[in-house]
N, C-alpha and C positions, 0 to 999 in steps of 0.2 A: 257528585265533586268530578269523578275519572272525566265525562265533556269539558272540565275546565282546565284544570287539570295535561288534557292529552294536548288539547288550543294551546295553552301559556308558554307546556313542551314545543310544540310549535314551533309560535315565535321567539321564540329564545332558548337556547343555546347554555345561556349559564345559569336562566333559571331553573332546566330541568335537570343540570348537573348538581347546582344548588340543594337541588331539592330535593336526589337520591341519594346528596350527602346525606346529606341531615338526617337524613329519616337514617341508614343503612349506622349513622354514629348512634344515634337513638336507642337503633333496636339492638349495637351489640355492645352501650355501655351497658342498658339495662336488661342484667342479666335475669329478670322476675319476670320477665313483662310482655301476656303472648300479645298484647295488645300493639307495644311499640313493635313489633320481629312480621306483627300481619303487613303492621302499612309499610313496614319497607319494603315484605313480597311486592304489595300491592302497585305500590311505586314502582318499586322496578323496573314492573310487569307493563309498566305504564311508560313511562319514559326510554326502554325498550325497543315498543311498539315506537318511537318517534322518533328515539339515539340509542342506531343498540350496540354507537362506538361506545361511548359514553357505559352505557353495563359492561361492555366488556373490560372496557377498563380497571371496572370495579369486582370484576370474577373472585376477586381472591376475596373481599369485605364477605360476599354472595354465596363464597363457599364455606366459608367462619359462621357468619350466619344459617344456614343450609343442618351444620351440625349440631348450633345452637338449638335446636327445630325441634329434633329427635322425629317422634310418632308426628309431622304433620294431616292435616285434617286436608280433605278434597281438597277445600278450597284451599287452602295454603298448598298443593302439588302444584294447582293449575299456574297460576301464579310464580310458580320459581321455573315452571312448563316455558311461559306464559317468556318469563325476563331469556332467558337456555336461548327460542329457536332462534331469533331476532342475530344473536351472535356466533348464529356458526354460518351463516353464511356471509359472516366478517371473513373468515379465516379458513386457511389453507387444508388443502384435501385431509391433511393428516393434523395440526388442531383438530380441525372442525370434529372426524371421528372418534375426538375425543369427548367432548360435550354428547352425544351421540349415547354412548350409555350411562353418562349421567342423566339421560331425555327417559330412556329404556329402563329405570332401575324406576323409574318415579310409577311414570305410566302404567304399572305393574302392581303399584298398590290404588291404581283406580278401578272400583269395581262398577260402575254407574256409567250403563253404553251412552248413556245423554252424557255426560263430558268428555269420556272418549273420540264421541261425534266431533264435539266441538273443539278437543284437541288434534283431529283432523284437518278439520278446516283450516285452521290455524296455519299446518303444519303445512297442507297447502299452497295457505296466501304466500308465506316463508320462503316456499323450495324446498324442505327438505322430505320431498320424496320419499324418506328411508322408512320414517317413522312414520311414515301415513301410510306405510306397503305393511309396516309388519302389525299395525294396529287396526286396520281393518282383515287383514289375511288370520293372523292369533286369535281375537282379539274377538270384533265384531262379527263378519262372518259365519260365525260358528252358535251364533245364538242370535242370528235372524230369525224370525216369527212366521215372520210372510215370506212366501214364493216375490211378488214385488222387492222387499226387504231385501232379502239376498242377493236379487235383481242390479239392483241401487251401488249395493256392496261392493258387490263384486269385478265388478263395471269403473266402479273409482280405484278399486284395490291393482288394476289391469290400469290402467292410464300411470297411475305412481310410482307403480312399478314399473312400465316404461319410460317415465319421466327418472327415476333414476338410474337407470338402466344407463340410458346416456348420459347425467350427468356426469359416470362414470369410465365411461368406454370411451366419452364421444364418438365422432363419426364413424368410428369401427363395429360398431352396435347400431347402424340404423332400422335395417335389416329384420333384428330384432324385436325393438323396437317397435316397429308398425306393424308387424306382426302379434303383436300386445292390443297395442291402436284398434285393429281389426277387431282383434276380440273383444275388446274395450263395447264395438258397436255394435260386434253378431250381439251381445251382452245389453244392450241397449235396446233393437231390436225388438227382443223379446220379452223383456221389458214393455218395449207400446204393447206386443200380442196380449200379455197377459190384463193389462188393463184396458184392452180393446172386448176382450172375453171376459172383462171385469162390468164393459159397462154398457 
């Protein structure tokens, strides 16, 4: 169903608006229906990927929905994060930073490392490098089981840090960003050396 909803939302902004509006209304009206809430979260994450502005305009309703959910499962947390990430790129720096504590507190509830890595991939795609760097450096790097994983995640962390620094400081930090990217390149070379030894 997700590919159909994504395609239909791409083709018609009106469809996307009606889809998310109906899902949120049903979820907010159904006080004791977890299924309606899950559908609303899944819908908001799908629409947010295609039309972030629509989701951004419905953030107050989404916030009420999040409050109703209470203790969400990992699946629901992921949909919340996926709905918020695209919205953050539409906002001014000050407004965008107000969404990050929400994403950070949601990420802190997730224990599955694969799920965390999926969130890192999605936040890279949406340019949310601060969240990517935070998850990589404070959650995933500390739990690496192999040297190969450590080098790979460390290089991603350095790239996210460089991108985040560039976004926050602009051209005044280019030399610092280049150092971070050179360090990431060195880390990737170390990964190649480890692969060479294993092969």
